[in-house]
N, C-alpha and C positions, 0 to 999 in steps of 0.2 A: 386413672386418669384421662381424658379425655382427648382424644388427637384430631385435631382435623382436616379429612384430605381432600384436598386438590379436587384430583383426578375421582372421588365420588361425592363429592360436594357435602358431604358431609362430615360427623363427629364417630372417632371409632373408639374403644379399650381395647389397648392393646398390652397384654401381660408381658411385651417383650422394652414397652415404652417403660411403662410399669419401670421396670428392674433397671433403667437406664436415670431416668429420675433419682432410685432411691442412690444409685451411685453417686450420686451432681451433689448430692443431699450430703453425705456422708464426705466428701472429699471438701464437698466448702464448710463443715464443721471443723477440720484441721487448722482451717486457715491458712492464711498463702502460701506455708509451706507445701499443705496438703494437696496444695490444683497443683503444683507439679509432679505429684505420685502419678507410675505410668499404670494403664487400664489394667495389669493383672492384677499389682499391688490392692489397690481400689477395688476393685472388685472378691479381691478375695478379704478384705479389710468389711464390708459391705456385707457378704455373706453373714461374718462373724456378727457384726451386730444387730442384724434382723434376724440373728437364731437364738439372739436374749432374748429373753422372757421375761417380761416386766411384772413387779410383783405390787406397782401400784393398782391402788380402784379407776384412776382415772386411764382414759383410753391412750392407745401406743397402735400407731397409726401404717408401722413399717413391716408387718406383718404382710400378707399379698394373698387373693384368693388361685386355691391352688386348683389346674385342670387337667385332667389326663390324657388331651390332646393339643397339640402344636398349632401357638397362633404366634408362628415369628411375622408371618409377609403378609399385606391383604389383610381386607378387613374380613373377621367373625363372621358378624352375618350375613354379607355374603355368601360365605365358605357354607355355613348353615344350609341356605338359602338354597343352595346349587345340589349339596349332597343330602340331602334331606334327613339323613341323623342326625339322632340329638346329640347334645353331648354332658355330658354328669361334672357338673360343680361340685365343688365342697372348700369350708371356710377351717381351715387346719385349727388341732386342737387352743393351741394360744393365742392364734387370731384377732387382734380386736378393730381391724375395719373392718369399718361401715360400723364404726359406735361413734355416733357422735352426739352431740345433745341439739335444742331447737333454744335458742330465745322464746319467749311469754313476751308478744306483743300486748299483753291490756287482756286476762279472763282467757287466753288461746291455749291452756292447758289442756283444754277438753281436743283438741288438735291437733297437740305436738304426743300424745298417745296416741289417735289413729295412724299416723305418720309414721310415726315409728313400726309401728305393725306391718303394718302396708310396705316400708322398706328392708321390713327382715322376716316378707315371704317368698321362700325359695324361689318358688317357680317365679313372680312378679321380679324378680332380682334379674335372674338369668338374664330374665325376658328384657327388661331397660338397658343390664348393660352390654348386649348382646346389639343391643341401638337395632332393635325390628320394627319400631315403629313408626310408620310412613302416615305422615301428616298431612291431611284432608285441604287445611287449611292456607292453601295457594296465598302465599305470602302477609298471612295473616296467625303468624305461630304464637306472638303476642299472646293471643285469645284461645289456644286450646290450654287444657290441661293436662296431657296424658304429653304433650312437650315440655314443660312447665314440672312434668314425674318428671322425666326422663333426663331435667336438667339436677332434680334433686337426687335421683338416685349416682350421678357424675359429681355430685357434690361429697355427701355420704361416704363415695369410695373410691377419692381423691389421695386420701393422706391426711389429709387435713383434721385438726384434731380441736381447730376454735369451735363452737356452738354457729350453729347456722341460722341465718335470718331467715325463716320462710316468709317474708311479704309478698313479694311477687305473688306464692301460693295461694293465702289467703284473702286476695283483692279477687284473683281468679273467683275462687269457690264463691265471695260474694255476689260474681257478680255472672254468673248463673244459678245463684241461687239464694235469692233478696231474704229469704224468711233466719239466712244464719248470719247476714249482714250487721254489725255492730258489736260494740265491745263488751257487749252483756258475755254472763257465760251461757253457754250453751250443752246440749245435750251429748256427751261421744257416737251415742248409737244412733240421733239422726246425723252427725258430722258421718259416720264412718258413710249408713245408706243414700246422704246428700251426695257426696264424694264418692261413689260406683256407681252411680247414676251419673253424674258429668262425663265423670272419663270412659264409659259406656259409650253415651252418644259425643260423644267427642274423635268414640274411636271409627266410629262410622257416620262422624263427619255431617249428622246431621240438622248441625243450623245454617251449614252455608251451602249443601248439595240438596238438589231434590231427590233426597230416598224417598221411598214410601214409606210411612211415618207408623205401619203396622210391619213391617218389618225392621228399621230400627229399634224400636220398644218392644216388640216380642225377643227374650233371648232365647225363646227357639228355635226364631231362624236367626240367632247371631252368634259370629263365628270369634271374633272379638276376643284380645285376649283377660279381662276383666272379666266375661261370660265364660270362658272356658275354664277358668280360676276359681271364679266364685258361686257361680248360676246351678242348684242342685234340681230337682221336679222333686213337690210337696206331693201324692198323690192324697185324696180324700175320695174315701167310701160312701153311699149313703146306702141301705138298707132298709126296703120296705120291710116293716112287721109285720105284712100281711101272708107278700108270694116270696119273700126270699130275694129279688131281684134288687140285684146289685148297681150302679149311676155311679162312674167313677169319672172325675175329674184331674185333671193337673195340672198344675199349677207352677211356675219358676221361683223360685225366690232365693235372697242371696243371705241368709241368716237366719237363724228359727228363734225367736222368743218364745222364753221359757216362764212360765209361774213358780214362787216362791213355797211352794206349799210342801214337798219333799226336803230330803236333810244332804244329795246330793245330783251329782246330773246327770248320773243313768236313774236316780229315781223320775229325778223329774223328765228325763226324756220319753220313760217308760206312761207316766202320767200324760204328756204330751199326745202317746201314741195310740193308749185304751179308745175301748169304746164308751163316746158317748151318748144315754138316749135320749131325743131330742125334747121329747114329752108330748102330749096333745094340745098343747099352746101351738106348735110349733111344724102342723102335718107339712111335709111337703108333698103334692100330686107326685104319682109313679107313675111311670110311663109305658107301665103293661097294665098294673090295674085300672089308671084313668081316673083315678079318682087319690083325693087328697087321706094318706095313709102317714099313722106314726112310724117311724125311724129312728137307726140309731145313723150313728157318725164315726167314720175313723178314719185314724191319718197317718201316713206312713210315708215314707223315702222310695221313691219312685229311681230316681237319680243321684246320689248322691255328691257335693261339690266336689274339688281338691281341697279347699279348702274350708272345712266348715265351723262356720261363727257360731258363737250361737250368745244372745242376749239375755242374763239374769234378767227380769224384771224387778226390779231396787225401787225404783220410783210409782206410787202410787198418789191417782190422781181422780180424786170425786167432788160432787161438788157439793161437799164440807170440809173436805180433807184430802190434805197433801203432806207426805209422808214418804221417810225414806227407809227400805224393808235392809235392815242389817245383820240378816240371821246370815250364818256359817253355810254355805254350799257348799262340798266337798266336791270333786273334781280330778281327773283321771291325768299324770304324765301321756302315760295310752288310752288308747277311749277305740273299740269296735264298736261300728255301728251295721252288725249283722245283725240285729234283734229287732232293728226299727226299719227296716226294710220292706217294702212291698212284698219282693221274692221271698219272705219267711214268715209270708200268711198261710195259714192254713184252716183248710175245709170252710163253710160259715158263719166260720166264728168272725173266722177275722182279726186273731191277735199272735199274736208274735211268737213262734214256733221255733226252738231252740232244738226241736228234733226231723225239722223239714232235710233232710238229706238232700236232697235236687238241693237246694240254696247251696251246698257245700263251696261249690267249685270259684261260684261269687265270694263268697267271704275272705277269701284273698286279700281281696282289693279295699277291703271297709276297712284296715286298719289304720288308726290317725294318730302322729303325735303331736302335743303340744306346743305351739312355738311363741305365744306372745296372750299377755294373760293384761287388759284392759283395768284396774280398779278409783274406786270413788271415797275418796274420805272427806267427812263431814254431813252435811243434813244437804233438807232440798232446796235448803235458798241458799248456802252457801257453802262451798266445800272444793275439791281442790282432783283432781287428776293424774295421774302417772302407771306405768308400766314395765312390764318385765316384758322383756325379751329373750328367743334361745338366738343364741350364738353358734354354738353346737352341743354334743351330749355333754351335759350337768355345767354348760358353760354357760351360766345366766346376769343378765347384767339387769337392774331398775333404771327407768329414763323418766329425769323428773324435773321435764323441762331441761335446763344447760345444763344438769349435772347427770351425768353418767357413773355408777355407781353398784359395785360387783353383787352379786344375792344368790342365795343360795339356793335349789330346786326345793328345800324343806322351805323354806321361807315362801315365795312364790304357790306351793300348791296350799298353802294356812293363810293366804291371801284371800282378802274378801269377795275379788270375785266379781268385773259385774261386763266383761265381752270376754269372753276365751276365742283364742284362733289354734284352728286344728288343721296341719296340713296331711295328708295324706300320702299313707307309705305307698312304693313305688319297685316292684321286683323283686316281689319277698326280700326285704331289706333286714337286716340284724341288724335290734334295737342295740343292743351292746357294743356294735359300732361308735368309731370317735365321731362320724355325722351324718346324716339321713342324706342318701341321695335319691334327686329329683332327676327327673326325665322333661330337659328342657321343654318339650313340645308334648305332651300325653296324645292329644287331637291337634288335628288339618289345623294348619295357620291361618 
């Protein structure tokens, strides 16, 4: 529930008001006589009602987000800014809060799936519900996609269970990414990258301020919430075969696109990071030899993002052929990215090494948990996107536009998989706990 504070001139998300609203809902459900019930009785009845587990597959939004801190007064966002200490949030085991369908506005299932994945990104959820966004568009919030995402998060966590209509958000994406405009079926991966790019630019206010474009467009120099969560660093090592000189470049990335030769995600990552001989037709000028030499190239992860997004390249486009690759690729519930870190390289071979003891201390921060999967069914010409999202441990739901149904972990892991979203684990999380704990802001805001 979002409450407008006249003193702060802003909306705040307050759990005490959420509790009061639930009590009023319960009171009104009792009829005219229920409105005369005293506060203590209504509160007790409300607590009993909200503690009952709904066994249906549709959403029951009477459960609340549990937090270990008490925000009984004032703006939680301002308190966090003053204290500087991160908050811990988690969804209770039987909670359905945040589950809500999205209306298909005409071949917009690709958008609905990406929105569901973003809405259920734990760190992004905590950021928007804490109302930490400060709009740079003075008097023009209607053109800011980040502000619209704030509204979307408030709608999803307001307690409403009816499907939401993301009409304004679709219009904003069309306005700022004209190649996605129109009611034709679009690629979910392309929509993801375009949305992250717009959110990144709007966080910095690059469309209205005279901000240095080099800083705005370079994630290395950006501390916006999108880049804090989604941006990683991909290291490319080019090794001269004559003198073994290594030329290294590091490029930012929001996701990793993987070819589908292997049969598992881990095999795809191993193939992605293995050495590649560039051949005699692709000689590169060596800075040490000062001449063109044959070389090898190898990729590795210099910096791992908080959310690791993997794009399985299922759509093949060539001059003569356009087809979809439906090969099954297995992917794990928990993922260790340590073998693919640049720090795990050993010697001139530049191969991932599991025996590098110097990297052991860094390995603890390379564990991830799957929290969203986007699938595509059908052919390359016509098809439909759906998404699986993780509510808490072993609590998965399938999002099919306006329909939200329960799903098992096995069903998720046996799905085809097109986009895979993994969230980094912090503070040595217990993988068997009811829910994963995430730091509100592991990096400076």
